[in-house]
mmCIF file of the protein (N, C-alpha, C, O) and its ligand, coordinates in Angstrom:
data_MODEL
# 
_entry.id   MODEL 
# 
loop_
_entity.id 
_entity.type 
_entity.pdbx_number_of_molecules 
1 polymer     1 
2 non-polymer 1 
# 
_entity_poly.entity_id                      1 
_entity_poly.type                           'polypeptide(L)' 
_entity_poly.nstd_linkage                   no 
_entity_poly.nstd_monomer                   no 
_entity_poly.pdbx_seq_one_letter_code       
;(UNK)(UNK)(UNK)(UNK)(UNK)(UNK)(UNK)(UNK)(UNK)(UNK)(UNK)(UNK)(UNK)(UNK)(UNK)(UNK)
(UNK)(UNK)(UNK)(UNK)(UNK)(UNK)(UNK)(UNK)(UNK)(UNK)(UNK)(UNK)(UNK)(UNK)(UNK)(UNK)
(UNK)(UNK)(UNK)(UNK)(UNK)(UNK)(UNK)(UNK)(UNK)(UNK)(UNK)(UNK)(UNK)
;
_entity_poly.pdbx_seq_one_letter_code_can   XXXXXXXXXXXXXXXXXXXXXXXXXXXXXXXXXXXXXXXXXXXXX 
_entity_poly.pdbx_strand_id                 A 
# 
loop_
_entity_poly_seq.entity_id 
_entity_poly_seq.num 
_entity_poly_seq.mon_id 
_entity_poly_seq.hetero 
1 1  UNK n 
1 2  UNK n 
1 3  UNK n 
1 4  UNK n 
1 5  UNK n 
1 6  UNK n 
1 7  UNK n 
1 8  UNK n 
1 9  UNK n 
1 10 UNK n 
1 11 UNK n 
1 12 UNK n 
1 13 UNK n 
1 14 UNK n 
1 15 UNK n 
1 16 UNK n 
1 17 UNK n 
1 18 UNK n 
1 19 UNK n 
1 20 UNK n 
1 21 UNK n 
1 22 UNK n 
1 23 UNK n 
1 24 UNK n 
1 25 UNK n 
1 26 UNK n 
1 27 UNK n 
1 28 UNK n 
1 29 UNK n 
1 30 UNK n 
1 31 UNK n 
1 32 UNK n 
1 33 UNK n 
1 34 UNK n 
1 35 UNK n 
1 36 UNK n 
1 37 UNK n 
1 38 UNK n 
1 39 UNK n 
1 40 UNK n 
1 41 UNK n 
1 42 UNK n 
1 43 UNK n 
1 44 UNK n 
1 45 UNK n 
# 
loop_
_struct_asym.id 
_struct_asym.entity_id 
A 1 
B 2 
# 
loop_
_chem_comp.id 
_chem_comp.type 
_chem_comp.mon_nstd_flag 
UNK 'L-peptide linking' . 
ZN  non-polymer         . 
# 
_pdbx_entity_nonpoly.entity_id   2 
_pdbx_entity_nonpoly.name        ? 
_pdbx_entity_nonpoly.comp_id     ZN 
# 
_pdbx_nonpoly_scheme.asym_id         B 
_pdbx_nonpoly_scheme.entity_id       2 
_pdbx_nonpoly_scheme.mon_id          ZN 
_pdbx_nonpoly_scheme.ndb_seq_num     1 
_pdbx_nonpoly_scheme.pdb_seq_num     101 
_pdbx_nonpoly_scheme.auth_seq_num    101 
_pdbx_nonpoly_scheme.pdb_mon_id      ZN 
_pdbx_nonpoly_scheme.auth_mon_id     ZN 
_pdbx_nonpoly_scheme.pdb_strand_id   A 
_pdbx_nonpoly_scheme.pdb_ins_code    . 
# 
loop_
_atom_site.group_PDB 
_atom_site.id 
_atom_site.type_symbol 
_atom_site.label_atom_id 
_atom_site.label_alt_id 
_atom_site.label_comp_id 
_atom_site.label_asym_id 
_atom_site.label_entity_id 
_atom_site.label_seq_id 
_atom_site.pdbx_PDB_ins_code 
_atom_site.Cartn_x 
_atom_site.Cartn_y 
_atom_site.Cartn_z 
_atom_site.occupancy 
_atom_site.B_iso_or_equiv 
_atom_site.pdbx_formal_charge 
_atom_site.auth_seq_id 
_atom_site.auth_comp_id 
_atom_site.auth_asym_id 
_atom_site.auth_atom_id 
_atom_site.pdbx_PDB_model_num 
ATOM   1   N  N  . UNK A 1 1  ? -72.683 166.093 -132.896 1.00 0.00 ? 1   UNK A N  1 
ATOM   2   C  CA . UNK A 1 1  ? -71.892 166.060 -134.128 1.00 0.00 ? 1   UNK A CA 1 
ATOM   3   C  C  . UNK A 1 1  ? -71.993 164.689 -134.772 1.00 0.00 ? 1   UNK A C  1 
ATOM   4   O  O  . UNK A 1 1  ? -71.430 163.718 -134.267 1.00 0.00 ? 1   UNK A O  1 
ATOM   5   N  N  . UNK A 1 2  ? -72.697 164.608 -135.862 1.00 0.00 ? 2   UNK A N  1 
ATOM   6   C  CA . UNK A 1 2  ? -72.856 163.316 -136.520 1.00 0.00 ? 2   UNK A CA 1 
ATOM   7   C  C  . UNK A 1 2  ? -72.630 163.477 -138.012 1.00 0.00 ? 2   UNK A C  1 
ATOM   8   O  O  . UNK A 1 2  ? -73.570 163.513 -138.807 1.00 0.00 ? 2   UNK A O  1 
ATOM   9   N  N  . UNK A 1 3  ? -71.369 163.573 -138.367 1.00 0.00 ? 3   UNK A N  1 
ATOM   10  C  CA . UNK A 1 3  ? -71.040 163.802 -139.761 1.00 0.00 ? 3   UNK A CA 1 
ATOM   11  C  C  . UNK A 1 3  ? -70.930 162.505 -140.529 1.00 0.00 ? 3   UNK A C  1 
ATOM   12  O  O  . UNK A 1 3  ? -70.586 161.453 -139.990 1.00 0.00 ? 3   UNK A O  1 
ATOM   13  N  N  . UNK A 1 4  ? -71.237 162.622 -141.816 1.00 0.00 ? 4   UNK A N  1 
ATOM   14  C  CA . UNK A 1 4  ? -71.212 161.463 -142.677 1.00 0.00 ? 4   UNK A CA 1 
ATOM   15  C  C  . UNK A 1 4  ? -70.625 161.882 -144.025 1.00 0.00 ? 4   UNK A C  1 
ATOM   16  O  O  . UNK A 1 4  ? -70.971 162.924 -144.582 1.00 0.00 ? 4   UNK A O  1 
ATOM   17  N  N  . UNK A 1 5  ? -69.745 161.052 -144.518 1.00 0.00 ? 5   UNK A N  1 
ATOM   18  C  CA . UNK A 1 5  ? -69.117 161.350 -145.799 1.00 0.00 ? 5   UNK A CA 1 
ATOM   19  C  C  . UNK A 1 5  ? -69.403 160.233 -146.784 1.00 0.00 ? 5   UNK A C  1 
ATOM   20  O  O  . UNK A 1 5  ? -69.216 159.054 -146.483 1.00 0.00 ? 5   UNK A O  1 
ATOM   21  N  N  . UNK A 1 6  ? -69.854 160.616 -147.950 1.00 0.00 ? 6   UNK A N  1 
ATOM   22  C  CA . UNK A 1 6  ? -70.205 159.655 -148.982 1.00 0.00 ? 6   UNK A CA 1 
ATOM   23  C  C  . UNK A 1 6  ? -69.076 159.606 -150.006 1.00 0.00 ? 6   UNK A C  1 
ATOM   24  O  O  . UNK A 1 6  ? -68.790 160.585 -150.694 1.00 0.00 ? 6   UNK A O  1 
ATOM   25  N  N  . UNK A 1 7  ? -68.448 158.444 -150.085 1.00 0.00 ? 7   UNK A N  1 
ATOM   26  C  CA . UNK A 1 7  ? -67.371 158.240 -151.047 1.00 0.00 ? 7   UNK A CA 1 
ATOM   27  C  C  . UNK A 1 7  ? -67.964 157.511 -152.242 1.00 0.00 ? 7   UNK A C  1 
ATOM   28  O  O  . UNK A 1 7  ? -68.497 156.410 -152.101 1.00 0.00 ? 7   UNK A O  1 
ATOM   29  N  N  . UNK A 1 8  ? -67.873 158.115 -153.402 1.00 0.00 ? 8   UNK A N  1 
ATOM   30  C  CA . UNK A 1 8  ? -68.447 157.471 -154.580 1.00 0.00 ? 8   UNK A CA 1 
ATOM   31  C  C  . UNK A 1 8  ? -67.496 157.534 -155.771 1.00 0.00 ? 8   UNK A C  1 
ATOM   32  O  O  . UNK A 1 8  ? -66.911 158.572 -156.080 1.00 0.00 ? 8   UNK A O  1 
ATOM   33  N  N  . UNK A 1 9  ? -67.365 156.380 -156.426 1.00 0.00 ? 9   UNK A N  1 
ATOM   34  C  CA . UNK A 1 9  ? -66.496 156.306 -157.587 1.00 0.00 ? 9   UNK A CA 1 
ATOM   35  C  C  . UNK A 1 9  ? -67.288 156.689 -158.835 1.00 0.00 ? 9   UNK A C  1 
ATOM   36  O  O  . UNK A 1 9  ? -68.433 156.275 -159.016 1.00 0.00 ? 9   UNK A O  1 
ATOM   37  N  N  . UNK A 1 10 ? -66.650 157.487 -159.687 1.00 0.00 ? 10  UNK A N  1 
ATOM   38  C  CA . UNK A 1 10 ? -67.327 157.910 -160.911 1.00 0.00 ? 10  UNK A CA 1 
ATOM   39  C  C  . UNK A 1 10 ? -67.136 156.910 -162.039 1.00 0.00 ? 10  UNK A C  1 
ATOM   40  O  O  . UNK A 1 10 ? -67.782 157.009 -163.082 1.00 0.00 ? 10  UNK A O  1 
ATOM   41  N  N  . UNK A 1 11 ? -66.260 155.960 -161.830 1.00 0.00 ? 11  UNK A N  1 
ATOM   42  C  CA . UNK A 1 11 ? -65.925 155.021 -162.899 1.00 0.00 ? 11  UNK A CA 1 
ATOM   43  C  C  . UNK A 1 11 ? -66.396 153.589 -162.660 1.00 0.00 ? 11  UNK A C  1 
ATOM   44  O  O  . UNK A 1 11 ? -66.289 152.751 -163.555 1.00 0.00 ? 11  UNK A O  1 
ATOM   45  N  N  . UNK A 1 12 ? -66.912 153.298 -161.480 1.00 0.00 ? 12  UNK A N  1 
ATOM   46  C  CA . UNK A 1 12 ? -67.497 151.981 -161.214 1.00 0.00 ? 12  UNK A CA 1 
ATOM   47  C  C  . UNK A 1 12 ? -68.508 152.114 -160.088 1.00 0.00 ? 12  UNK A C  1 
ATOM   48  O  O  . UNK A 1 12 ? -68.813 153.224 -159.653 1.00 0.00 ? 12  UNK A O  1 
ATOM   49  N  N  . UNK A 1 13 ? -69.027 150.997 -159.618 1.00 0.00 ? 13  UNK A N  1 
ATOM   50  C  CA . UNK A 1 13 ? -70.131 151.029 -158.643 1.00 0.00 ? 13  UNK A CA 1 
ATOM   51  C  C  . UNK A 1 13 ? -69.674 151.146 -157.198 1.00 0.00 ? 13  UNK A C  1 
ATOM   52  O  O  . UNK A 1 13 ? -70.495 151.081 -156.282 1.00 0.00 ? 13  UNK A O  1 
ATOM   53  N  N  . UNK A 1 14 ? -68.391 151.314 -156.985 1.00 0.00 ? 14  UNK A N  1 
ATOM   54  C  CA . UNK A 1 14 ? -67.882 151.399 -155.622 1.00 0.00 ? 14  UNK A CA 1 
ATOM   55  C  C  . UNK A 1 14 ? -68.387 152.641 -154.900 1.00 0.00 ? 14  UNK A C  1 
ATOM   56  O  O  . UNK A 1 14 ? -68.250 153.758 -155.399 1.00 0.00 ? 14  UNK A O  1 
ATOM   57  N  N  . UNK A 1 15 ? -68.974 152.438 -153.717 1.00 0.00 ? 15  UNK A N  1 
ATOM   58  C  CA . UNK A 1 15 ? -69.321 153.580 -152.881 1.00 0.00 ? 15  UNK A CA 1 
ATOM   59  C  C  . UNK A 1 15 ? -69.334 153.163 -151.432 1.00 0.00 ? 15  UNK A C  1 
ATOM   60  O  O  . UNK A 1 15 ? -69.450 151.980 -151.110 1.00 0.00 ? 15  UNK A O  1 
ATOM   61  N  N  . UNK A 1 16 ? -69.216 154.131 -150.573 1.00 0.00 ? 16  UNK A N  1 
ATOM   62  C  CA . UNK A 1 16 ? -69.084 153.821 -149.166 1.00 0.00 ? 16  UNK A CA 1 
ATOM   63  C  C  . UNK A 1 16 ? -69.416 155.035 -148.315 1.00 0.00 ? 16  UNK A C  1 
ATOM   64  O  O  . UNK A 1 16 ? -69.205 156.174 -148.732 1.00 0.00 ? 16  UNK A O  1 
ATOM   65  N  N  . UNK A 1 17 ? -69.932 154.787 -147.129 1.00 0.00 ? 17  UNK A N  1 
ATOM   66  C  CA . UNK A 1 17 ? -70.235 155.875 -146.194 1.00 0.00 ? 17  UNK A CA 1 
ATOM   67  C  C  . UNK A 1 17 ? -69.255 155.814 -145.035 1.00 0.00 ? 17  UNK A C  1 
ATOM   68  O  O  . UNK A 1 17 ? -69.029 154.751 -144.457 1.00 0.00 ? 17  UNK A O  1 
ATOM   69  N  N  . UNK A 1 18 ? -68.681 156.947 -144.701 1.00 0.00 ? 18  UNK A N  1 
ATOM   70  C  CA . UNK A 1 18 ? -67.701 157.005 -143.609 1.00 0.00 ? 18  UNK A CA 1 
ATOM   71  C  C  . UNK A 1 18 ? -68.068 158.076 -142.607 1.00 0.00 ? 18  UNK A C  1 
ATOM   72  O  O  . UNK A 1 18 ? -68.724 159.064 -142.938 1.00 0.00 ? 18  UNK A O  1 
ATOM   73  N  N  . UNK A 1 19 ? -67.636 157.864 -141.380 1.00 0.00 ? 19  UNK A N  1 
ATOM   74  C  CA . UNK A 1 19 ? -67.957 158.800 -140.301 1.00 0.00 ? 19  UNK A CA 1 
ATOM   75  C  C  . UNK A 1 19 ? -66.949 159.931 -140.159 1.00 0.00 ? 19  UNK A C  1 
ATOM   76  O  O  . UNK A 1 19 ? -67.229 160.933 -139.500 1.00 0.00 ? 19  UNK A O  1 
ATOM   77  N  N  . UNK A 1 20 ? -65.810 159.785 -140.754 1.00 0.00 ? 20  UNK A N  1 
ATOM   78  C  CA . UNK A 1 20 ? -64.835 160.865 -140.638 1.00 0.00 ? 20  UNK A CA 1 
ATOM   79  C  C  . UNK A 1 20 ? -64.256 161.231 -141.994 1.00 0.00 ? 20  UNK A C  1 
ATOM   80  O  O  . UNK A 1 20 ? -64.145 160.392 -142.888 1.00 0.00 ? 20  UNK A O  1 
ATOM   81  N  N  . UNK A 1 21 ? -63.892 162.488 -142.128 1.00 0.00 ? 21  UNK A N  1 
ATOM   82  C  CA . UNK A 1 21 ? -63.342 162.987 -143.378 1.00 0.00 ? 21  UNK A CA 1 
ATOM   83  C  C  . UNK A 1 21 ? -62.026 162.288 -143.691 1.00 0.00 ? 21  UNK A C  1 
ATOM   84  O  O  . UNK A 1 21 ? -61.722 161.983 -144.844 1.00 0.00 ? 21  UNK A O  1 
ATOM   85  N  N  . UNK A 1 22 ? -61.265 162.044 -142.649 1.00 0.00 ? 22  UNK A N  1 
ATOM   86  C  CA . UNK A 1 22 ? -59.968 161.399 -142.801 1.00 0.00 ? 22  UNK A CA 1 
ATOM   87  C  C  . UNK A 1 22 ? -60.126 159.986 -143.365 1.00 0.00 ? 22  UNK A C  1 
ATOM   88  O  O  . UNK A 1 22 ? -59.409 159.576 -144.278 1.00 0.00 ? 22  UNK A O  1 
ATOM   89  N  N  . UNK A 1 23 ? -61.073 159.268 -142.801 1.00 0.00 ? 23  UNK A N  1 
ATOM   90  C  CA . UNK A 1 23 ? -61.347 157.907 -143.238 1.00 0.00 ? 23  UNK A CA 1 
ATOM   91  C  C  . UNK A 1 23 ? -61.868 157.905 -144.670 1.00 0.00 ? 23  UNK A C  1 
ATOM   92  O  O  . UNK A 1 23 ? -61.456 157.075 -145.481 1.00 0.00 ? 23  UNK A O  1 
ATOM   93  N  N  . UNK A 1 24 ? -62.777 158.836 -144.986 1.00 0.00 ? 24  UNK A N  1 
ATOM   94  C  CA . UNK A 1 24 ? -63.332 158.936 -146.331 1.00 0.00 ? 24  UNK A CA 1 
ATOM   95  C  C  . UNK A 1 24 ? -62.234 159.229 -147.348 1.00 0.00 ? 24  UNK A C  1 
ATOM   96  O  O  . UNK A 1 24 ? -62.199 158.640 -148.428 1.00 0.00 ? 24  UNK A O  1 
ATOM   97  N  N  . UNK A 1 25 ? -61.342 160.142 -146.991 1.00 0.00 ? 25  UNK A N  1 
ATOM   98  C  CA . UNK A 1 25 ? -60.250 160.509 -147.890 1.00 0.00 ? 25  UNK A CA 1 
ATOM   99  C  C  . UNK A 1 25 ? -59.321 159.321 -148.120 1.00 0.00 ? 25  UNK A C  1 
ATOM   100 O  O  . UNK A 1 25 ? -58.810 159.127 -149.223 1.00 0.00 ? 25  UNK A O  1 
ATOM   101 N  N  . UNK A 1 26 ? -59.108 158.533 -147.075 1.00 0.00 ? 26  UNK A N  1 
ATOM   102 C  CA . UNK A 1 26 ? -58.220 157.385 -147.200 1.00 0.00 ? 26  UNK A CA 1 
ATOM   103 C  C  . UNK A 1 26 ? -58.833 156.326 -148.127 1.00 0.00 ? 26  UNK A C  1 
ATOM   104 O  O  . UNK A 1 26 ? -58.147 155.764 -148.981 1.00 0.00 ? 26  UNK A O  1 
ATOM   105 N  N  . UNK A 1 27 ? -60.128 156.064 -147.947 1.00 0.00 ? 27  UNK A N  1 
ATOM   106 C  CA . UNK A 1 27 ? -60.829 155.106 -148.798 1.00 0.00 ? 27  UNK A CA 1 
ATOM   107 C  C  . UNK A 1 27 ? -60.821 155.579 -150.250 1.00 0.00 ? 27  UNK A C  1 
ATOM   108 O  O  . UNK A 1 27 ? -60.593 154.795 -151.171 1.00 0.00 ? 27  UNK A O  1 
ATOM   109 N  N  . UNK A 1 28 ? -61.074 156.873 -150.438 1.00 0.00 ? 28  UNK A N  1 
ATOM   110 C  CA . UNK A 1 28 ? -61.106 157.449 -151.785 1.00 0.00 ? 28  UNK A CA 1 
ATOM   111 C  C  . UNK A 1 28 ? -59.740 157.351 -152.459 1.00 0.00 ? 28  UNK A C  1 
ATOM   112 O  O  . UNK A 1 28 ? -59.632 156.934 -153.612 1.00 0.00 ? 28  UNK A O  1 
ATOM   113 N  N  . UNK A 1 29 ? -58.714 157.738 -151.732 1.00 0.00 ? 29  UNK A N  1 
ATOM   114 C  CA . UNK A 1 29 ? -57.349 157.695 -152.282 1.00 0.00 ? 29  UNK A CA 1 
ATOM   115 C  C  . UNK A 1 29 ? -56.938 156.271 -152.614 1.00 0.00 ? 29  UNK A C  1 
ATOM   116 O  O  . UNK A 1 29 ? -56.326 156.004 -153.648 1.00 0.00 ? 29  UNK A O  1 
ATOM   117 N  N  . UNK A 1 30 ? -57.289 155.369 -151.718 1.00 0.00 ? 30  UNK A N  1 
ATOM   118 C  CA . UNK A 1 30 ? -56.916 153.974 -151.900 1.00 0.00 ? 30  UNK A CA 1 
ATOM   119 C  C  . UNK A 1 30 ? -57.561 153.409 -153.161 1.00 0.00 ? 30  UNK A C  1 
ATOM   120 O  O  . UNK A 1 30 ? -56.897 152.742 -153.955 1.00 0.00 ? 30  UNK A O  1 
ATOM   121 N  N  . UNK A 1 31 ? -58.849 153.675 -153.346 1.00 0.00 ? 31  UNK A N  1 
ATOM   122 C  CA . UNK A 1 31 ? -59.534 153.154 -154.532 1.00 0.00 ? 31  UNK A CA 1 
ATOM   123 C  C  . UNK A 1 31 ? -59.025 153.846 -155.792 1.00 0.00 ? 31  UNK A C  1 
ATOM   124 O  O  . UNK A 1 31 ? -58.801 153.192 -156.811 1.00 0.00 ? 31  UNK A O  1 
ATOM   125 N  N  . UNK A 1 32 ? -58.844 155.146 -155.730 1.00 0.00 ? 32  UNK A N  1 
ATOM   126 C  CA . UNK A 1 32 ? -58.348 155.897 -156.885 1.00 0.00 ? 32  UNK A CA 1 
ATOM   127 C  C  . UNK A 1 32 ? -57.001 155.351 -157.339 1.00 0.00 ? 32  UNK A C  1 
ATOM   128 O  O  . UNK A 1 32 ? -56.718 155.268 -158.534 1.00 0.00 ? 32  UNK A O  1 
ATOM   129 N  N  . UNK A 1 33 ? -56.176 154.981 -156.362 1.00 0.00 ? 33  UNK A N  1 
ATOM   130 C  CA . UNK A 1 33 ? -54.842 154.500 -156.681 1.00 0.00 ? 33  UNK A CA 1 
ATOM   131 C  C  . UNK A 1 33 ? -54.845 153.061 -157.200 1.00 0.00 ? 33  UNK A C  1 
ATOM   132 O  O  . UNK A 1 33 ? -54.205 152.753 -158.205 1.00 0.00 ? 33  UNK A O  1 
ATOM   133 N  N  . UNK A 1 34 ? -55.567 152.194 -156.510 1.00 0.00 ? 34  UNK A N  1 
ATOM   134 C  CA . UNK A 1 34 ? -55.552 150.783 -156.910 1.00 0.00 ? 34  UNK A CA 1 
ATOM   135 C  C  . UNK A 1 34 ? -56.337 150.536 -158.200 1.00 0.00 ? 34  UNK A C  1 
ATOM   136 O  O  . UNK A 1 34 ? -55.946 149.690 -159.004 1.00 0.00 ? 34  UNK A O  1 
ATOM   137 N  N  . UNK A 1 35 ? -57.442 151.264 -158.408 1.00 0.00 ? 35  UNK A N  1 
ATOM   138 C  CA . UNK A 1 35 ? -58.281 151.009 -159.578 1.00 0.00 ? 35  UNK A CA 1 
ATOM   139 C  C  . UNK A 1 35 ? -58.045 152.031 -160.684 1.00 0.00 ? 35  UNK A C  1 
ATOM   140 O  O  . UNK A 1 35 ? -58.526 151.859 -161.804 1.00 0.00 ? 35  UNK A O  1 
ATOM   141 N  N  . UNK A 1 36 ? -57.300 153.102 -160.370 1.00 0.00 ? 36  UNK A N  1 
ATOM   142 C  CA . UNK A 1 36 ? -57.076 154.191 -161.316 1.00 0.00 ? 36  UNK A CA 1 
ATOM   143 C  C  . UNK A 1 36 ? -58.410 154.796 -161.767 1.00 0.00 ? 36  UNK A C  1 
ATOM   144 O  O  . UNK A 1 36 ? -58.628 155.053 -162.951 1.00 0.00 ? 36  UNK A O  1 
ATOM   145 N  N  . UNK A 1 37 ? -59.296 155.016 -160.785 1.00 0.00 ? 37  UNK A N  1 
ATOM   146 C  CA . UNK A 1 37 ? -60.608 155.600 -161.036 1.00 0.00 ? 37  UNK A CA 1 
ATOM   147 C  C  . UNK A 1 37 ? -60.688 156.986 -160.411 1.00 0.00 ? 37  UNK A C  1 
ATOM   148 O  O  . UNK A 1 37 ? -59.875 157.369 -159.570 1.00 0.00 ? 37  UNK A O  1 
ATOM   149 N  N  . UNK A 1 38 ? -61.701 157.720 -160.859 1.00 0.00 ? 38  UNK A N  1 
ATOM   150 C  CA . UNK A 1 38 ? -61.924 159.033 -160.258 1.00 0.00 ? 38  UNK A CA 1 
ATOM   151 C  C  . UNK A 1 38 ? -62.941 158.888 -159.146 1.00 0.00 ? 38  UNK A C  1 
ATOM   152 O  O  . UNK A 1 38 ? -64.057 158.425 -159.384 1.00 0.00 ? 38  UNK A O  1 
ATOM   153 N  N  . UNK A 1 39 ? -62.578 159.275 -157.943 1.00 0.00 ? 39  UNK A N  1 
ATOM   154 C  CA . UNK A 1 39 ? -63.434 159.094 -156.779 1.00 0.00 ? 39  UNK A CA 1 
ATOM   155 C  C  . UNK A 1 39 ? -63.798 160.450 -156.173 1.00 0.00 ? 39  UNK A C  1 
ATOM   156 O  O  . UNK A 1 39 ? -62.935 161.306 -155.984 1.00 0.00 ? 39  UNK A O  1 
ATOM   157 N  N  . UNK A 1 40 ? -65.067 160.631 -155.875 1.00 0.00 ? 40  UNK A N  1 
ATOM   158 C  CA . UNK A 1 40 ? -65.534 161.874 -155.278 1.00 0.00 ? 40  UNK A CA 1 
ATOM   159 C  C  . UNK A 1 40 ? -65.941 161.641 -153.831 1.00 0.00 ? 40  UNK A C  1 
ATOM   160 O  O  . UNK A 1 40 ? -66.472 160.582 -153.495 1.00 0.00 ? 40  UNK A O  1 
ATOM   161 N  N  . UNK A 1 41 ? -65.696 162.618 -152.980 1.00 0.00 ? 41  UNK A N  1 
ATOM   162 C  CA . UNK A 1 41 ? -66.139 162.561 -151.584 1.00 0.00 ? 41  UNK A CA 1 
ATOM   163 C  C  . UNK A 1 41 ? -67.098 163.709 -151.339 1.00 0.00 ? 41  UNK A C  1 
ATOM   164 O  O  . UNK A 1 41 ? -66.756 164.872 -151.550 1.00 0.00 ? 41  UNK A O  1 
ATOM   165 N  N  . UNK A 1 42 ? -68.304 163.375 -150.891 1.00 0.00 ? 42  UNK A N  1 
ATOM   166 C  CA . UNK A 1 42 ? -69.301 164.400 -150.613 1.00 0.00 ? 42  UNK A CA 1 
ATOM   167 C  C  . UNK A 1 42 ? -69.701 164.345 -149.149 1.00 0.00 ? 42  UNK A C  1 
ATOM   168 O  O  . UNK A 1 42 ? -69.903 163.263 -148.597 1.00 0.00 ? 42  UNK A O  1 
ATOM   169 N  N  . UNK A 1 43 ? -69.814 165.496 -148.525 1.00 0.00 ? 43  UNK A N  1 
ATOM   170 C  CA . UNK A 1 43 ? -70.238 165.537 -147.132 1.00 0.00 ? 43  UNK A CA 1 
ATOM   171 C  C  . UNK A 1 43 ? -71.760 165.484 -147.089 1.00 0.00 ? 43  UNK A C  1 
ATOM   172 O  O  . UNK A 1 43 ? -72.438 166.305 -147.706 1.00 0.00 ? 43  UNK A O  1 
ATOM   173 N  N  . UNK A 1 44 ? -72.284 164.518 -146.358 1.00 0.00 ? 44  UNK A N  1 
ATOM   174 C  CA . UNK A 1 44 ? -73.722 164.333 -146.290 1.00 0.00 ? 44  UNK A CA 1 
ATOM   175 C  C  . UNK A 1 44 ? -74.327 165.139 -145.144 1.00 0.00 ? 44  UNK A C  1 
ATOM   176 O  O  . UNK A 1 44 ? -75.410 165.705 -145.291 1.00 0.00 ? 44  UNK A O  1 
ATOM   177 N  N  . UNK A 1 45 ? -73.640 165.196 -144.010 1.00 0.00 ? 45  UNK A N  1 
ATOM   178 C  CA . UNK A 1 45 ? -74.114 165.997 -142.867 1.00 0.00 ? 45  UNK A CA 1 
ATOM   179 C  C  . UNK A 1 45 ? -72.986 166.850 -142.350 1.00 0.00 ? 45  UNK A C  1 
ATOM   180 O  O  . UNK A 1 45 ? -73.169 167.600 -141.392 1.00 0.00 ? 45  UNK A O  1 
HETATM 181 ZN ZN . ZN  B 2 .  ? -63.944 152.633 -159.155 1.00 0.00 2 101 ZN  A ZN 1 
# 
């Protein structure tokens, strides 16, 4: 099991790869809240 989640902001250059959905969601929520940007999470594997 080697899952990867790609967190990418639609409003700036912020992006990040995370190993867990929970972690990806937290990073996405945190950026969306602090920067007021729209952030997408895509499962890579
Ligand atoms: Zn952003």
